[in-house]
Backbone of each chain as ProteinMPNN parsed JSONL, in Angstrom:
{"seq_chain_A": "MTLEAYFDYFILPILTISVILVFIRLIKGPKVVDRVVALDLIITIGIGIITIFTIRSNQIVLLDVAIMLALIAFLGTVAFSFYIEKREDD", "coords_chain_A": {"N_chain_A": [[207.411, 96.929, 115.225], [205.81, 98.708, 117.716], [203.741, 98.082, 120.57], [202.149, 100.218, 121.172], [201.983, 101.712, 118.724], [200.673, 99.776, 117.331], [198.183, 99.678, 118.621], [197.33, 102.277, 118.08], [197.255, 102.512, 115.272], [195.953, 100.26, 114.215], [194.01, 98.893, 115.911], [192.269, 100.903, 117.032], [191.386, 102.377, 114.651], [189.869, 100.218, 113.46], [187.82, 99.936, 115.262], [186.701, 102.375, 115.147], [185.671, 102.376, 112.481], [183.82, 100.431, 112.79], [181.99, 101.682, 114.542], [181.045, 103.631, 112.749], [179.802, 102.055, 110.731], [177.71, 100.843, 112.247], [176.27, 103.088, 112.818], [175.149, 103.859, 110.418], [173.204, 101.872, 110.333], [171.728, 102.658, 112.445], [170.628, 105.106, 111.501], [169.135, 104.325, 109.217], [167.409, 102.261, 109.994], [164.618, 100.204, 109.574], [162.618, 99.789, 111.518], [161.689, 100.627, 114.936], [162.927, 98.943, 116.784], [165.188, 97.996, 115.548], [166.683, 100.337, 115.608], [167.118, 100.55, 118.395], [168.591, 98.298, 118.963], [170.845, 98.98, 117.451], [171.798, 101.217, 118.9], [172.381, 100.198, 121.33], [174.513, 98.509, 120.554], [176.381, 100.467, 119.711], [176.991, 101.719, 122.107], [178.283, 99.557, 123.427], [180.416, 99.066, 121.761], [181.617, 101.501, 122.357], [182.448, 101.124, 124.962], [184.574, 99.379, 124.509], [186.286, 101.133, 123.016], [186.939, 103.064, 125.041], [188.273, 101.378, 126.751], [190.589, 100.782, 125.268], [191.629, 103.421, 125.064], [192.087, 103.902, 127.692], [194.291, 102.208, 128.093], [196.227, 103.411, 126.347], [196.509, 106.031, 127.343], [197.186, 105.77, 129.931], [195.524, 106.337, 132.033], [193.87, 105.093, 134.505], [191.52, 105.629, 135.755], [189.526, 106.047, 133.955], [188.273, 103.725, 133.444], [186.043, 103.539, 135.124], [184.09, 105.113, 133.884], [183.512, 103.299, 131.789], [182.186, 101.213, 133.231], [179.967, 102.643, 134.061], [178.774, 103.188, 131.466], [178.142, 100.637, 130.642], [176.137, 99.909, 132.459], [174.238, 101.935, 131.803], [173.627, 101.192, 129.135], [172.418, 98.657, 129.343], [170.143, 99.305, 131.07], [168.899, 101.118, 129.37], [168.205, 99.671, 127.055], [166.396, 97.722, 128.213], [164.477, 99.409, 129.149], [163.503, 100.626, 126.848], [162.475, 98.384, 125.413], [160.488, 97.612, 127.219], [158.655, 99.79, 127.019], [158.072, 99.835, 124.327], [156.719, 97.473, 124.079], [154.48, 98.045, 125.717], [153.365, 100.152, 124.362], [152.126, 98.76, 122.26], [149.856, 97.686, 123.374], [147.85, 99.614, 123.487]], "CA_chain_A": [[206.336, 97.693, 115.502], [205.53, 98.623, 119.142], [202.368, 97.841, 120.881], [201.451, 101.53, 121.164], [201.72, 101.965, 117.394], [199.632, 98.761, 116.871], [196.838, 100.19, 119.144], [196.945, 103.468, 117.447], [197.093, 102.397, 113.874], [195.203, 99.155, 113.813], [192.869, 98.594, 116.731], [191.419, 102.042, 117.131], [190.645, 102.54, 113.448], [188.813, 99.198, 113.216], [186.687, 100.198, 116.194], [185.934, 103.581, 114.573], [184.866, 102.006, 111.308], [182.662, 99.699, 113.232], [180.943, 102.598, 114.96], [180.353, 104.265, 111.566], [178.831, 101.022, 110.143], [176.535, 100.688, 113.119], [175.642, 104.363, 112.801], [174.356, 103.754, 109.21], [171.955, 101.103, 110.534], [170.939, 103.527, 113.345], [169.893, 106.095, 110.799], [168.16, 103.832, 108.183], [166.713, 101.047, 110.501], [163.141, 100.35, 109.211], [161.746, 99.729, 112.631], [162.268, 101.263, 116.184], [163.726, 97.918, 117.406], [166.502, 98.039, 114.779], [167.46, 101.459, 116.178], [167.393, 100.257, 119.769], [169.802, 97.325, 118.955], [172.077, 99.698, 117.018], [172.213, 102.131, 119.956], [173.083, 99.314, 122.285], [175.852, 98.09, 119.955], [177.249, 101.589, 119.658], [177.454, 101.927, 123.459], [179.157, 98.473, 123.728], [181.747, 99.43, 121.114], [182.241, 102.624, 123.075], [183.199, 100.549, 126.111], [185.869, 98.899, 123.885], [187.17, 102.257, 122.728], [187.355, 103.606, 126.242], [189.325, 100.413, 127.297], [191.876, 101.027, 124.49], [192.136, 104.699, 125.368], [192.731, 103.755, 128.99], [195.619, 101.634, 127.904], [197.138, 104.314, 125.661], [196.863, 107.224, 128.094], [197.601, 105.304, 131.322], [194.586, 106.908, 133.024], [193.0, 103.957, 134.88], [190.197, 106.185, 136.223], [188.537, 106.023, 132.838], [187.494, 102.536, 133.366], [184.784, 103.795, 135.822], [183.15, 105.426, 132.809], [183.028, 102.005, 131.091], [181.209, 100.631, 134.114], [178.683, 103.397, 133.975], [178.151, 103.03, 130.169], [177.599, 99.252, 130.538], [174.872, 99.973, 133.153], [173.254, 102.615, 131.07], [173.234, 100.437, 128.01], [171.414, 97.651, 129.787], [168.902, 99.895, 131.47], [168.215, 101.776, 128.188], [167.534, 98.63, 126.158], [165.3, 97.152, 128.932], [163.361, 100.38, 129.331], [162.977, 100.776, 125.432], [161.649, 97.197, 125.018], [159.279, 97.631, 127.992], [157.659, 100.717, 126.57], [157.582, 99.427, 122.985], [155.652, 96.464, 124.301], [153.37, 98.658, 126.269], [152.711, 100.946, 123.298], [151.357, 97.949, 121.338], [148.601, 97.397, 123.996], [146.809, 100.663, 123.268]], "C_chain_A": [[205.896, 97.508, 116.959], [204.05, 98.35, 119.253], [201.512, 99.116, 120.813], [201.022, 101.878, 119.754], [200.653, 101.032, 116.863], [198.197, 99.197, 117.388], [196.423, 101.393, 118.351], [196.469, 103.331, 115.985], [196.283, 101.233, 113.395], [193.912, 98.949, 114.596], [191.832, 99.792, 116.791], [190.719, 102.382, 115.817], [189.605, 101.521, 113.131], [187.627, 99.445, 114.044], [185.918, 101.412, 115.677], [185.116, 103.313, 113.322], [183.642, 101.2, 111.783], [181.548, 100.646, 113.798], [180.227, 103.24, 113.822], [179.439, 103.299, 110.911], [177.567, 100.883, 110.942], [175.676, 101.897, 112.994], [174.697, 104.413, 111.576], [173.016, 102.977, 109.562], [171.11, 101.864, 111.576], [170.13, 104.599, 112.507], [168.807, 105.436, 109.894], [167.323, 102.659, 108.743], [165.276, 101.179, 110.195], [162.213, 100.389, 110.391], [162.424, 100.387, 113.866], [163.261, 100.257, 116.744], [165.086, 97.777, 116.859], [167.421, 99.162, 115.432], [167.92, 101.22, 117.625], [168.647, 99.318, 119.802], [170.992, 98.145, 118.476], [172.655, 100.532, 118.071], [172.94, 101.316, 120.911], [174.452, 98.894, 121.866], [176.827, 99.284, 119.979], [177.852, 101.793, 121.128], [178.457, 100.81, 123.872], [180.492, 98.689, 122.99], [182.423, 100.577, 121.839], [182.96, 102.108, 124.358], [184.574, 100.075, 125.693], [186.84, 100.043, 123.644], [187.633, 102.943, 123.995], [188.4, 102.739, 126.901], [190.695, 100.658, 126.572], [192.487, 102.402, 124.856], [192.719, 104.695, 126.738], [194.075, 103.231, 128.913], [196.613, 102.559, 127.443], [197.417, 105.494, 126.55], [197.213, 106.952, 129.604], [196.738, 105.97, 132.371], [193.567, 105.832, 133.513], [191.656, 104.401, 135.45], [189.182, 106.113, 135.187], [187.783, 104.799, 132.752], [186.136, 102.636, 134.197], [183.735, 104.216, 134.849], [182.681, 104.284, 132.132], [181.987, 101.363, 131.922], [179.845, 101.246, 134.0], [177.953, 103.208, 132.642], [177.559, 101.623, 130.15], [176.223, 99.283, 131.287], [173.839, 100.709, 132.37], [172.721, 101.938, 129.897], [172.162, 99.365, 128.344], [170.076, 98.233, 130.177], [168.158, 100.529, 130.376], [167.503, 100.755, 127.32], [166.287, 98.089, 126.886], [164.049, 98.159, 128.883], [162.695, 100.575, 127.891], [162.012, 99.647, 125.122], [160.387, 97.189, 125.867], [158.252, 98.559, 127.385], [157.217, 100.462, 125.105], [156.546, 98.346, 123.096], [154.381, 97.04, 124.808], [152.603, 99.466, 125.191], [151.709, 100.064, 122.402], [149.954, 97.607, 121.954], [147.51, 98.392, 123.778], [145.952, 100.4, 122.113]], "O_chain_A": [[205.64, 96.394, 117.415], [203.264, 98.369, 118.306], [200.336, 99.087, 120.452], [199.881, 102.286, 119.538], [199.823, 101.429, 116.046], [197.195, 99.088, 116.682], [195.255, 101.513, 117.982], [195.478, 103.917, 115.548], [195.935, 101.21, 112.215], [192.837, 98.843, 114.006], [190.635, 99.582, 116.597], [189.521, 102.663, 115.855], [188.553, 101.864, 112.591], [186.505, 99.198, 113.603], [184.691, 101.483, 115.748], [184.054, 103.896, 113.102], [182.56, 101.307, 111.206], [180.358, 100.437, 113.566], [179.007, 103.404, 113.844], [178.332, 103.695, 110.544], [176.473, 100.813, 110.383], [174.452, 101.781, 113.054], [173.588, 104.939, 111.67], [171.917, 103.361, 109.16], [169.888, 101.721, 111.582], [169.0, 104.91, 112.884], [167.686, 105.94, 109.821], [166.553, 102.092, 107.968], [164.701, 102.215, 110.529], [161.125, 100.958, 110.3], [163.621, 100.669, 113.822], [164.352, 100.656, 117.151], [166.04, 97.48, 117.578], [168.604, 98.997, 115.731], [169.006, 101.653, 118.012], [169.594, 99.534, 120.558], [172.073, 98.019, 119.051], [173.878, 100.602, 118.191], [174.048, 101.68, 121.305], [175.41, 98.901, 122.638], [178.011, 99.086, 120.253], [179.053, 102.005, 121.298], [179.4, 101.103, 124.608], [181.563, 98.503, 123.567], [183.649, 100.627, 121.93], [183.989, 102.658, 124.748], [185.579, 100.304, 126.366], [188.019, 99.974, 123.992], [188.773, 103.408, 123.978], [189.319, 103.253, 127.54], [191.757, 100.725, 127.189], [193.708, 102.534, 124.947], [193.716, 105.372, 126.991], [194.971, 103.731, 129.594], [197.725, 102.602, 127.969], [198.555, 105.962, 126.519], [197.49, 107.869, 130.377], [197.185, 106.152, 133.504], [192.489, 105.719, 132.93], [190.75, 103.581, 135.599], [187.997, 106.117, 135.519], [186.752, 104.748, 132.082], [185.212, 101.863, 133.945], [182.597, 103.756, 134.935], [181.482, 104.217, 131.865], [180.949, 100.978, 131.382], [178.801, 100.606, 133.873], [176.729, 103.083, 132.609], [176.456, 101.483, 129.622], [175.249, 98.729, 130.778], [172.704, 100.249, 132.241], [171.527, 102.031, 129.611], [171.144, 99.24, 127.662], [169.023, 97.781, 129.728], [166.927, 100.523, 130.377], [166.358, 100.947, 126.909], [165.225, 97.996, 126.272], [162.892, 97.818, 128.64], [161.473, 100.672, 127.785], [160.899, 99.87, 124.645], [159.321, 96.823, 125.373], [157.09, 98.178, 127.24], [156.112, 100.838, 124.713], [155.601, 98.295, 122.308], [153.299, 96.609, 124.408], [151.373, 99.453, 125.135], [150.683, 100.529, 121.906], [149.009, 97.291, 121.231], [146.334, 98.042, 123.875], [145.052, 101.187, 121.819]]}, "seq_chain_B": "MIDILIGILSTIGALSIFFASLGILRMPDFYLRLSVTVKAATLGVGLLLLCAAIIFPDISVSTKAIAITFFLIITSPIAAHMIGRAAYFTGTPLWKGTIIDELNGMYDKETHELKNEKQINMAEICGDEPDQIADTEEETK", "coords_chain_B": {"N_chain_B": [[207.033, 88.976, 124.882], [204.707, 89.0, 126.39], [203.78, 91.139, 124.975], [203.245, 90.039, 122.452], [201.136, 88.263, 123.112], [199.131, 90.13, 124.041], [198.812, 91.52, 121.625], [197.688, 89.512, 119.917], [195.325, 88.95, 121.373], [194.023, 91.461, 121.421], [193.654, 91.819, 118.703], [191.92, 89.755, 117.903], [189.721, 90.563, 119.455], [189.026, 93.085, 118.362], [188.533, 92.443, 115.717], [186.263, 90.8, 116.002], [184.41, 92.55, 117.064], [184.317, 94.219, 114.756], [183.097, 92.402, 112.943], [180.643, 92.106, 114.106], [179.567, 94.551, 113.65], [179.521, 94.664, 110.959], [177.682, 92.602, 110.531], [175.338, 93.709, 111.598], [174.842, 95.542, 109.784], [174.542, 94.252, 107.397], [172.868, 91.973, 107.544], [169.694, 90.393, 106.697], [167.44, 90.722, 108.21], [165.624, 91.671, 111.297], [165.794, 89.779, 113.426], [167.895, 88.134, 112.762], [170.008, 90.097, 112.737], [169.944, 90.794, 115.461], [170.865, 88.308, 116.592], [173.383, 88.099, 115.603], [174.697, 90.418, 116.554], [174.804, 90.502, 119.484], [176.295, 88.331, 120.652], [178.943, 88.416, 119.359], [179.685, 91.061, 119.929], [179.899, 91.141, 122.655], [181.872, 89.158, 123.138], [184.015, 90.476, 121.83], [184.435, 92.84, 123.336], [184.895, 91.797, 125.808], [187.435, 90.49, 125.35], [189.029, 92.771, 124.878], [188.999, 94.063, 127.271], [190.153, 92.238, 128.784], [192.724, 92.459, 127.772], [193.448, 94.992, 128.86], [193.478, 94.32, 131.554], [195.663, 92.611, 131.598], [197.82, 94.229, 130.86], [197.945, 96.428, 132.726], [199.589, 96.323, 135.897], [197.894, 96.047, 138.159], [195.722, 95.696, 140.861], [193.297, 96.951, 141.019], [192.594, 97.614, 138.464], [192.25, 95.08, 137.208], [190.147, 94.001, 138.766], [188.086, 95.887, 138.061], [187.885, 95.326, 135.294], [187.196, 92.667, 135.117], [184.763, 92.827, 136.501], [183.242, 94.582, 134.682], [183.264, 92.749, 132.46], [181.919, 90.489, 133.427], [179.4, 91.724, 134.086], [178.54, 92.411, 131.551], [178.362, 89.871, 130.335], [176.254, 88.822, 131.816], [174.138, 90.677, 131.404], [173.605, 91.272, 128.733], [172.329, 89.083, 127.242], [169.909, 89.112, 128.46], [168.809, 91.679, 127.81], [168.727, 91.297, 124.992], [166.81, 89.261, 124.798], [164.587, 90.559, 125.746], [164.239, 92.636, 123.945], [163.917, 91.295, 121.633], [161.544, 89.917, 122.162], [159.749, 92.072, 122.457], [159.864, 93.062, 119.833], [158.747, 90.93, 118.418], [156.129, 91.039, 119.296], [155.303, 93.505, 118.379], [155.004, 93.034, 115.733], [157.15, 92.845, 113.836], [158.356, 91.939, 110.763], [159.59, 88.65, 109.663], [162.446, 87.325, 107.957], [162.325, 86.835, 104.397], [163.183, 84.365, 103.496], [162.732, 82.673, 105.622], [162.254, 79.463, 107.11], [160.517, 78.22, 108.989], [158.219, 79.416, 111.391], [158.215, 79.078, 114.552], [156.869, 80.268, 116.649], [154.423, 81.141, 115.721], [151.173, 81.927, 116.273], [151.337, 81.021, 118.937], [151.6, 82.919, 120.855], [149.571, 84.683, 123.027], [148.027, 87.569, 121.995], [146.678, 89.418, 123.456], [147.058, 89.125, 126.378], [149.762, 88.691, 126.442], [150.87, 86.144, 126.958], [152.47, 82.931, 126.79], [151.188, 80.118, 125.269], [150.266, 76.851, 126.479], [151.0, 73.343, 125.582], [148.645, 71.937, 125.095], [146.831, 73.839, 124.383], [148.126, 74.695, 122.152], [147.731, 72.684, 120.294], [144.949, 73.028, 119.887], [144.954, 75.605, 118.755], [146.275, 74.985, 116.408], [144.339, 73.592, 115.145], [141.907, 75.064, 114.976], [142.682, 77.745, 114.513], [143.771, 79.989, 112.056], [146.169, 81.901, 111.877], [147.615, 84.764, 110.431], [150.892, 84.584, 109.183], [154.169, 85.988, 110.281], [156.076, 86.136, 108.366], [157.954, 87.768, 105.894], [156.886, 88.985, 102.706], [158.376, 90.056, 100.658], [161.799, 90.98, 99.985], [162.259, 93.615, 100.56], [160.784, 94.486, 102.727], [162.059, 93.977, 105.169], [164.464, 95.119, 105.029]], "CA_chain_B": [[206.262, 87.785, 124.985], [203.372, 89.576, 126.777], [203.325, 92.055, 123.862], [202.554, 89.262, 121.474], [199.852, 87.786, 123.656], [198.292, 91.242, 124.045], [198.468, 91.841, 120.237], [196.721, 88.54, 119.448], [193.96, 89.121, 122.104], [193.234, 92.71, 121.03], [193.286, 91.668, 117.296], [190.737, 88.933, 117.91], [188.64, 91.347, 120.005], [188.61, 94.185, 117.525], [187.937, 91.849, 114.492], [184.955, 90.254, 116.262], [183.538, 93.684, 117.033], [184.04, 94.644, 113.418], [182.205, 91.485, 112.275], [179.32, 92.311, 114.634], [178.981, 95.835, 113.075], [179.218, 94.312, 109.471], [176.435, 91.824, 110.523], [174.177, 94.46, 111.829], [174.569, 96.378, 108.631], [174.28, 93.483, 106.093], [171.903, 90.874, 107.736], [168.486, 90.756, 106.006], [166.221, 90.653, 109.107], [165.92, 92.12, 112.612], [166.159, 88.806, 114.336], [169.34, 87.749, 112.432], [170.827, 91.094, 113.251], [170.108, 90.63, 116.868], [171.613, 87.13, 116.968], [174.779, 88.362, 115.271], [175.248, 91.481, 117.364], [174.92, 90.438, 120.985], [177.398, 87.453, 121.039], [180.184, 88.868, 118.898], [180.156, 92.312, 120.554], [180.237, 90.797, 124.058], [183.197, 88.502, 123.121], [185.129, 91.407, 121.467], [184.708, 93.872, 124.496], [185.541, 91.034, 126.94], [188.786, 90.384, 125.041], [189.758, 94.144, 125.001], [189.056, 94.342, 128.692], [191.242, 91.308, 129.229], [194.059, 93.101, 127.445], [193.709, 96.014, 129.833], [193.717, 93.62, 132.839], [197.041, 92.047, 131.518], [198.809, 95.287, 130.753], [198.19, 97.191, 134.035], [199.954, 95.394, 136.998], [197.294, 96.794, 139.327], [194.609, 94.827, 141.236], [191.939, 97.597, 140.897], [192.138, 97.467, 136.99], [191.868, 93.732, 136.991], [188.763, 93.879, 139.389], [187.116, 96.556, 137.231], [187.784, 94.725, 134.017], [186.465, 91.505, 135.376], [183.365, 93.263, 136.758], [182.559, 94.904, 133.437], [182.986, 91.586, 131.549], [180.834, 89.715, 134.069], [178.177, 92.386, 133.936], [178.129, 92.402, 130.113], [177.869, 88.582, 130.048], [175.007, 88.646, 132.349], [172.967, 91.512, 131.068], [173.319, 91.405, 127.301], [171.309, 88.096, 126.838], [168.478, 89.579, 128.95], [168.424, 92.702, 126.92], [168.502, 90.864, 123.713], [165.586, 88.535, 124.806], [163.502, 91.531, 125.966], [163.922, 93.486, 122.727], [163.312, 90.371, 120.643], [160.201, 89.676, 122.499], [158.968, 93.259, 122.055], [159.794, 93.113, 118.371], [157.708, 89.926, 117.877], [154.738, 91.536, 119.566], [154.847, 94.647, 117.515], [154.83, 92.538, 114.36], [158.329, 92.931, 112.916], [158.351, 90.732, 109.892], [160.741, 87.784, 109.548], [162.99, 87.42, 106.583], [161.5, 86.122, 103.374], [163.667, 82.893, 103.366], [162.562, 81.882, 106.85], [161.526, 78.292, 106.809], [159.433, 77.862, 109.891], [158.075, 80.408, 112.515], [157.555, 78.222, 115.563], [156.018, 81.079, 117.668], [153.257, 81.551, 115.072], [149.898, 81.549, 116.903], [151.471, 80.6, 120.209], [151.44, 83.985, 121.846], [148.241, 85.417, 123.256], [148.34, 88.857, 121.717], [146.091, 90.313, 124.398], [147.718, 88.998, 127.647], [151.25, 88.443, 126.216], [151.25, 84.914, 127.587], [152.764, 81.852, 125.931], [150.208, 79.038, 125.475], [150.84, 75.531, 126.63], [150.949, 72.408, 124.57], [147.283, 71.538, 124.807], [146.186, 74.986, 123.671], [148.766, 74.829, 120.783], [146.98, 71.816, 119.33], [143.713, 73.706, 119.655], [145.22, 76.699, 117.881], [146.553, 74.51, 115.08], [143.171, 72.988, 114.538], [140.889, 76.076, 114.597], [143.166, 79.086, 114.159], [144.728, 80.185, 110.904], [146.665, 83.223, 111.981], [148.591, 85.087, 109.362], [152.283, 84.503, 109.77], [154.935, 87.24, 110.201], [157.247, 86.03, 107.428], [157.753, 88.892, 104.998], [156.617, 88.502, 101.288], [159.416, 90.58, 99.819], [163.042, 91.343, 100.652], [162.267, 95.075, 100.917], [160.017, 94.774, 103.931], [162.914, 93.778, 106.314], [165.78, 95.699, 104.744]], "C_chain_B": [[204.844, 88.266, 125.295], [202.913, 90.413, 125.628], [202.615, 91.242, 122.754], [201.219, 88.705, 121.877], [198.778, 88.934, 123.543], [197.858, 91.606, 122.578], [197.448, 90.887, 119.79], [195.389, 88.754, 120.084], [193.267, 90.35, 121.562], [192.852, 92.561, 119.514], [191.965, 90.92, 117.188], [189.489, 89.734, 118.405], [188.157, 92.398, 118.955], [188.053, 93.566, 116.244], [186.464, 91.315, 114.876], [183.949, 91.422, 116.465], [183.228, 94.241, 115.648], [183.023, 93.701, 112.652], [180.819, 91.677, 112.811], [178.707, 93.54, 113.91], [178.693, 95.452, 111.544], [177.823, 93.469, 109.517], [175.254, 92.641, 110.743], [173.861, 95.301, 110.647], [174.029, 95.44, 107.459], [173.159, 92.444, 106.317], [170.477, 91.228, 107.196], [167.233, 90.973, 106.917], [166.553, 91.114, 110.518], [166.419, 91.009, 113.476], [167.523, 88.249, 114.028], [170.282, 88.804, 112.858], [171.061, 91.025, 114.724], [171.001, 89.508, 117.257], [173.009, 87.334, 116.588], [175.476, 89.24, 116.232], [175.677, 91.117, 118.788], [176.207, 89.52, 121.275], [178.735, 87.953, 120.632], [180.669, 90.116, 119.612], [180.61, 92.033, 121.979], [181.625, 90.109, 124.082], [184.266, 89.586, 122.861], [185.498, 92.403, 122.689], [185.391, 93.132, 125.639], [187.063, 90.842, 126.595], [189.593, 91.693, 125.179], [189.947, 94.418, 126.476], [190.101, 93.421, 129.347], [192.589, 91.765, 128.968], [194.466, 94.16, 128.471], [194.129, 95.451, 131.18], [195.161, 93.038, 132.756], [198.002, 93.174, 131.587], [199.042, 96.027, 132.039], [198.521, 96.151, 135.165], [199.297, 95.973, 138.245], [196.003, 95.938, 139.672], [193.28, 95.601, 140.964], [191.615, 97.499, 139.435], [191.638, 96.103, 136.694], [190.408, 93.514, 137.546], [187.714, 94.608, 138.494], [186.844, 95.837, 135.924], [186.878, 93.415, 134.113], [184.908, 91.822, 135.752], [182.586, 93.684, 135.502], [182.282, 93.68, 132.565], [181.876, 90.749, 132.101], [179.506, 90.408, 133.906], [177.626, 92.293, 132.54], [177.545, 90.968, 129.821], [176.569, 88.322, 130.67], [173.894, 89.379, 131.722], [172.678, 91.48, 129.53], [172.343, 90.364, 126.795], [169.921, 88.507, 127.314], [167.958, 90.643, 128.125], [168.031, 92.254, 125.628], [167.091, 90.068, 123.705], [164.471, 89.5, 124.96], [163.172, 92.323, 124.673], [163.423, 92.551, 121.641], [161.832, 90.112, 120.846], [159.294, 90.919, 122.055], [158.832, 93.372, 120.522], [158.813, 92.109, 117.84], [156.286, 90.364, 118.181], [154.291, 92.646, 118.726], [154.828, 94.281, 116.09], [155.94, 92.928, 113.427], [158.371, 91.692, 112.083], [159.675, 90.051, 109.923], [161.207, 87.853, 108.102], [162.188, 86.493, 105.566], [161.916, 84.594, 103.308], [163.512, 82.08, 104.638], [161.744, 80.633, 106.545], [160.384, 77.942, 107.678], [159.51, 79.012, 111.01], [157.331, 79.686, 113.591], [156.72, 79.019, 116.585], [154.741, 81.461, 117.047], [152.025, 81.037, 115.719], [150.081, 81.058, 118.333], [151.325, 81.611, 121.272], [149.943, 84.505, 121.892], [148.5, 86.861, 123.069], [147.803, 89.879, 122.768], [146.889, 90.322, 125.771], [149.183, 88.853, 127.647], [151.674, 87.14, 126.965], [151.541, 83.836, 126.427], [151.922, 80.674, 126.296], [150.937, 77.769, 125.804], [150.594, 74.629, 125.535], [149.552, 72.087, 124.126], [146.711, 72.621, 123.913], [146.885, 75.122, 122.303], [148.059, 73.964, 119.852], [145.664, 72.475, 118.955], [143.926, 74.801, 118.554], [145.543, 76.167, 116.495], [145.309, 74.065, 114.392], [142.233, 74.17, 113.998], [141.374, 77.364, 114.149], [144.067, 79.099, 113.015], [145.203, 81.612, 110.984], [147.555, 83.538, 110.944], [150.013, 85.07, 109.937], [153.036, 85.792, 109.559], [156.076, 87.174, 109.227], [156.949, 87.023, 106.266], [157.625, 88.232, 103.624], [157.793, 88.896, 100.374], [160.706, 90.873, 100.655], [163.029, 92.798, 101.228], [161.651, 95.379, 102.186], [160.984, 94.805, 105.198], [164.163, 94.491, 106.209], [166.221, 96.842, 105.627]], "O_chain_B": [[203.903, 87.975, 124.557], [201.722, 90.402, 125.319], [201.589, 91.644, 122.204], [200.278, 88.674, 121.083], [197.683, 88.72, 123.022], [196.701, 91.949, 122.336], [196.398, 91.315, 119.311], [194.378, 88.741, 119.381], [192.072, 90.315, 121.27], [191.838, 93.116, 119.09], [191.032, 91.348, 116.509], [188.39, 89.606, 117.867], [186.954, 92.53, 118.732], [187.12, 94.152, 115.695], [185.558, 91.425, 114.05], [182.783, 91.304, 116.089], [182.11, 94.668, 115.358], [182.222, 94.164, 111.841], [179.86, 91.444, 112.077], [177.515, 93.569, 113.603], [177.704, 95.911, 110.972], [176.961, 93.637, 108.655], [174.208, 92.357, 110.16], [172.724, 95.747, 110.496], [173.174, 95.845, 106.671], [172.53, 92.054, 105.333], [170.132, 92.406, 107.279], [166.155, 91.346, 106.454], [167.704, 90.959, 110.924], [167.381, 91.214, 114.217], [168.262, 87.913, 114.953], [171.355, 88.444, 113.341], [172.184, 91.17, 115.207], [171.831, 89.671, 118.152], [173.858, 86.739, 117.251], [176.588, 88.979, 116.691], [176.796, 91.411, 119.21], [177.075, 89.916, 122.053], [179.645, 87.942, 121.461], [181.86, 90.265, 119.885], [181.585, 92.615, 122.454], [182.457, 90.428, 124.932], [185.285, 89.635, 123.55], [186.659, 92.706, 122.965], [186.272, 93.646, 126.329], [187.896, 91.019, 127.484], [190.758, 91.652, 125.575], [190.978, 94.959, 126.875], [190.801, 93.779, 130.294], [193.514, 91.548, 129.75], [195.618, 94.239, 128.897], [194.997, 95.997, 131.862], [195.826, 92.981, 133.79], [198.967, 93.081, 132.345], [200.188, 96.247, 132.43], [197.767, 95.193, 135.339], [199.952, 96.334, 139.223], [195.298, 95.525, 138.751], [192.254, 94.972, 140.707], [190.441, 97.31, 139.117], [190.653, 95.969, 135.967], [189.567, 92.92, 136.871], [186.642, 94.077, 138.203], [185.695, 95.748, 135.492], [185.981, 93.167, 133.307], [183.981, 91.131, 135.333], [181.462, 93.241, 135.267], [181.2, 93.565, 131.989], [180.982, 90.331, 131.366], [178.524, 89.729, 133.605], [176.424, 92.121, 132.338], [176.488, 90.812, 129.21], [175.774, 87.605, 130.062], [172.815, 88.826, 131.508], [171.525, 91.664, 129.138], [171.535, 90.721, 125.938], [168.912, 88.274, 126.648], [166.793, 90.603, 127.73], [167.039, 92.765, 125.109], [166.317, 90.19, 122.756], [163.43, 89.29, 124.337], [162.017, 92.622, 124.371], [162.602, 92.946, 120.814], [161.016, 90.085, 119.924], [158.266, 90.773, 121.394], [157.775, 93.743, 120.013], [158.098, 92.407, 116.884], [155.36, 90.091, 117.417], [153.118, 92.776, 118.378], [154.644, 95.165, 115.254], [155.665, 93.317, 112.292], [158.416, 90.567, 112.58], [160.721, 90.657, 110.151], [160.526, 88.333, 107.196], [161.508, 85.537, 105.94], [161.086, 83.711, 103.095], [164.047, 80.979, 104.764], [160.724, 80.678, 105.856], [159.374, 77.424, 107.204], [160.566, 79.46, 111.456], [156.102, 79.631, 113.631], [155.929, 78.422, 117.314], [153.938, 82.085, 117.74], [151.807, 79.825, 115.739], [149.08, 80.691, 118.949], [150.99, 81.307, 122.417], [149.265, 84.697, 120.883], [149.173, 87.429, 123.93], [148.334, 90.974, 122.954], [147.321, 91.376, 126.238], [149.819, 88.881, 128.701], [152.761, 87.097, 127.541], [150.966, 83.857, 125.339], [151.902, 80.244, 127.449], [152.106, 77.613, 125.45], [149.999, 75.065, 124.549], [149.283, 71.972, 122.931], [146.181, 72.352, 122.836], [146.265, 75.631, 121.369], [147.774, 74.37, 118.725], [145.304, 72.473, 117.778], [143.176, 74.885, 117.581], [145.158, 76.778, 115.498], [145.217, 74.147, 113.167], [141.86, 74.242, 112.827], [140.645, 78.089, 113.471], [145.03, 78.335, 112.955], [144.711, 82.466, 110.246], [148.286, 82.644, 110.518], [150.25, 85.508, 111.062], [152.618, 86.623, 108.753], [156.955, 88.036, 109.234], [155.833, 87.083, 105.749], [158.135, 87.14, 103.374], [158.15, 88.167, 99.448], [160.651, 90.989, 101.879], [163.689, 93.117, 102.217], [161.923, 96.439, 102.749], [160.745, 95.553, 106.146], [164.926, 94.521, 107.174], [167.315, 97.377, 105.445]]}, "name": "protein", "num_of_chains": 2, "seq": "MTLEAYFDYFILPILTISVILVFIRLIKGPKVVDRVVALDLIITIGIGIITIFTIRSNQIVLLDVAIMLALIAFLGTVAFSFYIEKREDDMIDILIGILSTIGALSIFFASLGILRMPDFYLRLSVTVKAATLGVGLLLLCAAIIFPDISVSTKAIAITFFLIITSPIAAHMIGRAAYFTGTPLWKGTIIDELNGMYDKETHELKNEKQINMAEICGDEPDQIADTEEETK"}
């Protein structure tokens, strides 16, 4: 079994199933904070998927997208928690 | 030889991401979900990026991979702390089986400040604030 087939038939399906499981929590989360954490985790798994896709397609430019996604995930979570806390003050 | 090393690293990384997503689906409580998610996902993505850094014999890929890993390791605990703090202020209930809630009565709900030890004793004597531990399993599910 080559490494390419291993990436295609084992690693990428596991990451896809992970995204689907987190998406269930994103839909049914009882509170807003559950949804924020699920969104953060989906973006983090997306960085992993982009990394594997970079390896498979030999396009190293795609790693820049992963840097941008890491930034956006952090800023999004911080902004969400800031405004959730503000909303409670009213 | 390198292929075996990359296979092992990527397997550990993918499995820890999978366990993080199982944890966020199955854990009974927001705080338990948070504690499962952040650590395992950061480890998994870090290992996958390490695979990419090993495979490409290029200094720019290694630099980018190390930068992303470093950034994730720095920022994800901060984000988790902020969202956990916001969740406690908005009254997210703890799991029914929680034994002790050490923050109960310690936060000033108006100014969002943590009280010091002297005021804690005062709060224990005179204040009987209702705790945030849930009464049923359904509340946190």
